[in-house]
C-alpha positions in Angstrom: 2.3 20.0 -19.4 0.2 20.1 -16.3 3.2 19.7 -14.0 6.5 20.4 -15.7 8.4 19.6 -12.5 7.2 16.0 -12.4 10.2 13.7 -12.3 10.5 10.4 -14.2 10.9 8.6 -10.8 7.7 10.0 -9.5 5.9 9.3 -12.8 6.9 5.7 -12.7 5.6 5.4 -9.1 2.3 7.0 -10.1 1.9 4.6 -13.0 2.7 1.6 -10.8 -0.3 2.7 -8.6 -2.6 3.3 -11.5 -4.5 0.1 -11.4 -4.5 -3.4 -9.8 -4.6 -4.8 -13.3 -1.1 -4.4 -14.7 -2.1 -3.7 -18.3 -4.5 -1.0 -17.1 -2.1 1.2 -15.2 -1.9 3.9 -17.8 -5.7 4.0 -18.1 -5.9 4.3 -14.3 -3.6 7.4 -14.3 -5.5 9.0 -17.2 -8.8 8.4 -15.4 -7.4 10.1 -12.3 -6.5 13.2 -14.2 -9.9 13.2 -16.0 -11.7 12.9 -12.7 -9.7 15.9 -11.3 -10.8 18.0 -14.3 -14.2 16.6 -15.2 -15.5 15.2 -11.9 -15.7 11.9 -10.1 -18.6 10.5 -12.1 -16.7 10.0 -15.4 -16.8 6.5 -17.0 -13.6 4.6 -16.5 -11.5 3.4 -19.5 -11.2 -0.3 -20.1 -7.7 -1.8 -19.4 -5.5 -2.7 -22.3 -1.8 -3.1 -23.0 0.0 -1.5 -26.0 2.3 -4.5 -26.5 -0.8 -6.6 -27.2 -2.0 -4.3 -29.9 -5.4 -4.4 -28.3 -8.0 -2.3 -30.1 -9.0 -1.0 -26.7 -5.7 1.0 -26.6 -7.1 3.2 -29.4 -9.7 4.4 -26.9 -6.9 5.4 -24.5 -5.1 7.5 -27.2 -8.4 9.1 -28.4 -9.3 10.0 -24.8 -5.9 11.5 -24.1 -6.0 13.6 -27.3 -9.5 14.9 -26.4 -8.3 15.8 -22.9 -5.3 17.7 -24.1 -7.5 19.7 -26.4 -10.0 20.5 -23.7 -9.9 24.2 -22.7 -10.3 23.2 -19.0 -7.1 21.1 -19.3 -5.2 23.8 -21.2 -6.2 26.3 -18.5 -4.4 24.2 -15.9 -1.1 23.7 -17.8 1.9 24.5 -15.7 -0.3 25.3 -12.7 -0.4 21.9 -10.9 1.9 19.8 -8.7 1.6 16.1 -9.3 2.9 13.5 -6.8 2.1 9.9 -5.9 -1.2 9.8 -3.9 0.5 8.4 -0.8 1.6 12.0 -0.1 -1.9 13.0 0.8 -2.7 13.3 4.6 -6.2 13.9 6.1 -5.2 17.3 7.5 -3.9 18.4 4.1 -7.2 17.4 2.5 -9.0 19.4 5.2 -7.1 22.6 4.3 -6.3 22.1 0.5 -9.3 21.6 -1.8 -7.2 20.1 -4.6 -5.8 17.5 -2.2 -9.4 16.8 -1.0 -10.4 16.2 -4.6 -7.7 13.5 -4.9 -8.9 11.8 -1.7 -12.6 12.2 -2.6 -12.0 10.6 -6.1 -9.7 7.9 -4.7 -7.0 9.0 -7.1 -3.6 7.3 -7.5 -2.3 10.7 -8.3 -2.0 13.5 -5.8 -2.8 16.7 -7.7 -2.5 20.1 -6.0 -2.6 23.6 -7.4 0.4 25.9 -7.3 -1.5 29.0 -6.5 -4.8 30.1 -4.8 -6.3 31.5 -8.0 -6.1 28.1 -9.7 -7.5 26.3 -6.7 -10.4 28.8 -6.6 -11.1 28.2 -10.3 -11.1 24.5 -9.6 -13.6 24.9 -6.8 -15.9 27.2 -8.9 -15.9 24.8 -11.9 -19.3 23.3 -12.7 -18.2 19.7 -11.8 -16.8 20.6 -8.4 -18.8 23.7 -7.3 -21.2 21.8 -5.0 -18.5 19.7 -3.4 -16.4 22.8 -2.9 -19.2 24.6 -1.2 -19.7 21.6 1.2 -16.0 21.5 1.8 -15.8 25.2 2.6 -18.8 24.9 5.0 -17.0 22.1 6.9 -13.9 24.2 7.1 -15.8 27.1 8.5 -17.6 24.8 11.0 -14.3 23.4 12.3 -12.9 26.9 12.7 -15.9 27.7 14.8 -15.4 24.7 17.0 -18.4 22.8 15.5 -18.6 19.4 13.9 -18.3 19.2 10.1 -21.6 18.7 8.3 -20.6 16.9 5.2 -17.2 15.1 5.8 -16.5 14.2 9.4 -13.2 13.4 11.0 -14.2 9.7 10.8 -15.0 10.1 7.1 -11.5 11.5 6.5 -9.9 8.6 8.5 -11.7 5.8 6.7 -11.3 7.5 3.3 -7.6 7.8 3.8 -7.4 4.1 4.8 -9.3 3.1 1.7 -7.0 5.1 -0.6 -3.9 3.7 1.1 -5.2 0.1 0.7 -6.0 0.8 -2.9 -2.5 2.1 -3.6 -0.9 -1.0 -2.0 -3.3 -3.3 -4.0 -2.4 -1.5 -7.2 1.3 -1.6 -6.7 1.1 -5.3 -6.0 -1.3 -5.9 -9.0 -3.3 -8.0 -6.5 -7.0 -8.5 -5.9 -6.6 -8.3 -2.1 -4.3 -6.6 0.4 -2.9 -8.8 3.1 -1.9 -7.2 6.4 -0.5 -8.2 9.8 -2.5 -8.1 12.9 -6.2 -7.0 13.0 -7.6 -5.0 10.2 -9.8 -7.1 7.9 -12.3 -5.0 6.0 -14.0 -4.5 2.7 -13.9 -0.9 1.5 -16.6 -0.1 -1.1 -17.5 3.1 -3.0 -20.9 2.8 -4.6 -20.3 6.0 -6.7 -16.8 5.5 -8.3 -17.1 2.6 -10.7 -14.9 0.8 -13.3 -15.6 0.5 -17.0 -18.0 -2.4 -16.3 -19.9 0.0 -13.9 -19.0 -2.1 -10.9 -18.5 -0.2 -7.6 -14.9 0.2 -6.4 -14.1 -2.5 -3.8 -10.8 -2.9 -1.9 -10.5 -6.0 0.3 -8.1 -6.0 3.2 -7.4 -9.3 5.1 -5.3 -10.0 8.2 -3.5 -13.4 8.7 -6.4 -14.7 10.8 -9.5 -12.8 9.6 -12.6 -12.8 11.8 -15.7 -14.7 10.8 -17.5 -11.4 10.1 -15.7 -8.9 7.9 -16.3 -5.2 8.5 -17.9 -3.3 5.6 -16.8 0.3 5.1 -19.2 1.7 2.5 -19.3 5.2 0.9 -21.9 6.7 -1.4 -19.5 9.5 -2.0 -21.3 11.5 -4.6 -24.7 10.0 -4.7 -23.9 7.5 -7.4 -25.8 4.7 -5.8 -29.2 4.5 -7.7 -31.0 3.1 -4.7 -29.3 5.4 -2.1 -29.4 2.3 0.2 -26.3 1.4 2.2 -26.4 -2.1 3.8 -24.0 -3.4 6.3 -23.3 -7.1 7.1 -22.5 -9.2 10.2 -19.4 -7.3 11.2 -18.8 -3.9 12.8 -19.5 -1.8 9.7 -19.1 1.9 8.9 -21.5 3.4 6.4 -21.2 6.9 4.9 -24.0 8.5 2.9 -23.8 11.4 0.5 -25.4 14.9 0.6 -28.5 13.3 -0.8 -31.2 11.3 1.0 -29.8 7.9 2.0 -31.1 4.9 3.8 -28.5 3.3 6.1 -29.0 -0.2 7.6 -26.2 -1.6 9.7 -27.7 -5.0 10.4 -25.7 -7.1 13.0 -22.6 -5.8 14.8 -21.7 -2.5 16.4 -22.0 -0.2 13.4 -21.2 3.4 12.7 -23.9 5.1 10.5 -23.2 8.6 9.1 -25.8 9.9 6.7 -24.2 13.3 6.0 -26.5 16.1 4.9 -30.0 15.4 3.7 -33.1 13.6 5.0 -31.5 10.2 5.8 -33.2 7.2 7.3 -31.5 4.9 9.8 -33.1 1.4 9.9 -33.2 -1.0 12.8 -34.7 -4.3 13.7 -35.5 -5.1 17.3 -35.2 -8.8 16.6 -32.2 -8.9 14.3 -29.9 -6.1 15.4 -28.0 -7.4 18.4 -25.3 -4.7 18.4 -25.4 -1.0 19.4 -25.0 1.3 16.4 -23.6 4.8 16.6 -25.5 7.3 14.5 -24.1 10.7 13.4 -26.6 12.8 11.5 -24.8 16.0 11.1 -27.8 18.2 10.2 -30.3 16.4 12.4 -32.8 16.2 9.5 -32.9 12.4 9.3 -35.1 9.9 11.2 -34.8 6.5 13.0 -37.0 3.6 12.0 -37.5 0.5 14.2 -39.5 -2.4 12.8 -41.0 -0.1 10.1 -42.1 2.6 12.5 -40.6 6.1 12.7 -39.5 7.0 16.3 -41.0 10.2 17.7 -39.4 10.9 21.0 -41.0 10.5 24.4 -42.2 11.9 27.8 -39.9 12.8 30.6 -39.6 10.0 33.2 -36.6 11.2 35.2 -33.6 13.5 34.8 -32.4 13.1 31.2 -34.6 10.0 30.7 -37.7 9.9 28.5 -40.1 7.1 27.6 -42.5 6.4 24.7 -44.8 3.7 26.1 -46.7 3.3 22.8 -43.5 2.6 20.8 -41.8 0.8 23.6 -38.6 2.9 23.6 -36.6 4.5 26.4 -34.3 7.4 25.7 -31.5 8.6 28.0 -28.9 11.4 27.5 -25.3 10.7 28.5 -22.0 12.5 28.4 -21.4 16.2 27.7 -20.1 18.5 25.0 -18.7 16.7 21.9 -19.2 13.4 23.7 -23.0 13.8 24.2 -25.0 10.7 23.2 -28.7 10.0 23.2 -29.2 6.3 23.9 -32.1 4.6 22.3 -33.2 1.5 24.2 -35.8 -1.2 23.6 -38.0 -0.9 26.7 -39.0 -4.6 26.8 -35.6 -6.2 26.2 -33.4 -3.5 27.7 -31.2 -3.6 24.6 -29.6 -0.4 23.5 -30.2 -0.3 19.8 -28.5 3.0 19.0 -26.5 5.9 20.4 -26.9 9.2 18.6 -23.9 11.5 18.6 -24.2 15.2 19.3 -28.0 15.0 19.5 -30.1 18.0 20.6 -33.9 18.0 21.3 -35.9 17.8 18.1 -33.2 16.4 15.9 -34.0 13.2 13.9 -37.7 13.9 14.7 -37.1 13.0 18.3 -38.9 15.6 20.5 -38.7 15.0 24.2 -41.4 16.6 26.4 -41.4 17.4 30.1 -45.1 16.8 30.8 -47.7 14.2 30.0 -49.9 14.9 26.9 -53.4 16.3 27.4 -56.0 13.6 28.0 -57.7 12.4 24.8 -61.3 11.3 24.4 -61.6 7.5 25.1 -64.1 5.1 23.6 -67.5 6.5 23.1 -66.2 10.1 23.1 -65.9 10.3 26.9 -62.9 12.2 28.4 -60.3 9.9 30.0 -59.5 12.3 32.8 -61.2 14.8 35.0 -61.1 18.6 34.6 -62.9 20.7 37.2 -62.4 24.0 35.5 -65.3 24.2 33.1 -65.6 28.0 33.1 -66.8 29.6 29.9 -68.5 26.4 28.7 -72.1 25.2 28.6 -71.2 21.9 30.2 -71.7 20.8 33.8 -70.2 18.5 36.3 -72.3 15.8 38.0 -70.6 13.7 40.7 -72.7 11.3 42.6 -70.9 10.0 45.6 -73.9 8.9 47.6 -72.6 5.4 48.1 -69.3 6.6 49.6 -68.8 6.2 53.4 -66.8 9.4 53.5 -66.0 12.2 51.2 -67.7 15.0 49.4 -71.0 14.6 47.7 -72.0 17.0 44.9 -75.2 16.7 43.0 -77.0 19.1 40.7 -77.1 20.6 37.2 
């Protein structure tokens, strides 16, 4: 009823991609439709096969009947186009919100709206309204030549790779996807979970996988209770949600994208041997090294700043969209992070062009000499009587 033009051939292809557990394919397709209508946080149905007369199949039919009676479902009847999810391309998801929903929800079903009114109603629905607003903000930013705030180009690329790997895994009814060449990775979504509340995990392995497997981790809709995203020993890519996340890449040259919100990027000067790329779209996050929040530094040379107390050197490289702030350990010379599209003040890193005013030293004395004491009741007493040459001033 949702898509009267859906062919039997396309339906069979969709069902074959419904789940990597053969007897759960129908449940996987039904879950995909439910997520499109009710949001990505719905609880997945348990897998069961009708031929086994499993009692769990009763749950499938009950859920299907409830969905078909739902006013939200009935309002969409005849207004959708349903295809196998392999038809989704990143550019389409950037321009078509319904296609974006399918990518966002890792759906084996590509569902799009047949008219703009239906798509607008989808975006204004309670379950998708916030995501729709974020998606529209990104679309406007790209049109203005600015980087997206919520879903970057890299996010779309990795999300598409995860969906494609999931479809192959499901079609093969396999636990792992084997590929030729380089490309071993574990794709994880902490928010979209199965009926046992286990995060979605798609493993991809090459013929000769490296010792350290890359982790590509999404907290797509803030479903991770801890809001902590941890990498491993490989070159990982971590994506936060619009909430406040903590991202820790650990070893390897990692990519850390917190998204909107007050995100924290954690580094260890002794353990992190790689150089992590940080993209904090709204600049509201912070960097922590060995438990201390970095605060910026004082100008040392052109586009170079130093924080002696924290032992960090900052330098600005590149230009335009390829501008990076390098964050270097002053003692070891190791570049811990490079911050993409950084401007002064973002991530709490404020760079100054002059030394700070002298502060009182031990005993309350001023560690510095100021000769201009006009307007005060103090005085200057300099005794240079022991000097061979110079100026001697004495008096009250």
